C-alpha positions in Angstrom: -21.9 -29.2 -36.3 -24.4 -27.0 -34.5 -25.0 -24.6 -31.7 -27.1 -27.3 -30.1 -23.9 -29.3 -29.4 -22.2 -26.3 -27.9 -25.3 -25.5 -25.7 -25.5 -29.2 -24.7 -21.8 -29.2 -23.8 -22.1 -26.0 -21.7 -25.2 -27.4 -19.9 -23.2 -30.6 -19.2 -20.3 -28.6 -18.0 -22.5 -26.7 -15.5 -23.4 -29.9 -13.9 -19.8 -31.4 -13.8 -17.6 -29.8 -11.2 -14.3 -30.5 -13.1 -15.6 -29.0 -16.3 -17.1 -26.1 -14.5 -13.7 -25.4 -12.9 -11.9 -25.6 -16.2 -14.3 -23.2 -17.9 -13.8 -20.6 -15.1 -10.3 -20.0 -16.5 -9.6 -18.5 -19.9 -9.1 -21.2 -22.5 -7.7 -21.1 -26.0 -10.2 -22.1 -28.6 -8.3 -25.3 -29.3 -8.5 -26.2 -25.6 -12.2 -25.6 -25.5 -12.8 -27.7 -28.6 -10.6 -30.5 -27.2 -12.4 -30.4 -23.9 -15.8 -30.6 -25.6 -14.6 -33.4 -27.8 -13.3 -35.4 -24.8 -16.7 -35.0 -23.3 -18.4 -36.4 -26.4 -19.7 -33.2 -28.0 -18.9 -32.3 -31.6 -18.3 -28.5 -31.3 -16.5 -26.5 -34.0 -14.8 -23.1 -34.2 -17.8 -21.9 -36.2 -20.2 -22.9 -33.4 -18.2 -20.9 -30.9 -18.2 -17.8 -33.2 -21.9 -18.2 -33.8 -22.5 -18.5 -30.0 -20.5 -15.3 -29.5 -22.5 -13.5 -32.1 -25.8 -14.8 -30.6 -24.8 -13.4 -27.2 -23.8 -10.0 -28.6 -27.1 -9.7 -30.4 -28.8 -9.9 -27.0 -26.8 -7.0 -25.5 -28.3 -3.5 -25.3 -26.6 -0.5 -26.9 -25.1 0.7 -23.6 -23.7 -2.8 -22.9 -22.1 -2.9 -26.3 -20.6 0.6 -25.8 -19.2 -0.5 -22.4 -17.6 -3.6 -24.0 -16.2 -1.5 -26.8 -14.7 0.9 -24.3 -13.1 -1.9 -22.3 -11.6 -3.4 -25.5 -10.3 0.0 -26.5 -8.6 0.5 -23.1 -7.2 -3.0 -23.3 -5.7 -2.3 -26.7 -4.3 1.1 -25.7 -2.4 -0.6 -22.9 -1.2 -3.3 -25.3 0.0 -1.0 -28.1 3.3 0.6 -27.2 3.7 4.3 -27.7 
């Protein structure tokens, strides 16, 4: 499929209160794909990954470092010992 389908779905979701509310909560990838399909958009796992990469490319070095630090702290609290 394509990123255009994902972008179109997200634009549609912003104008649909029910979808907007659902997307405010963390969703599993399968739930996001099912939600987009039920709204008539053909979104794939590869589209979601490509969109994540696109967003990360837009971040500055300090923003990337902040995210890496947050992830490291999250993993430290997850890993016992």
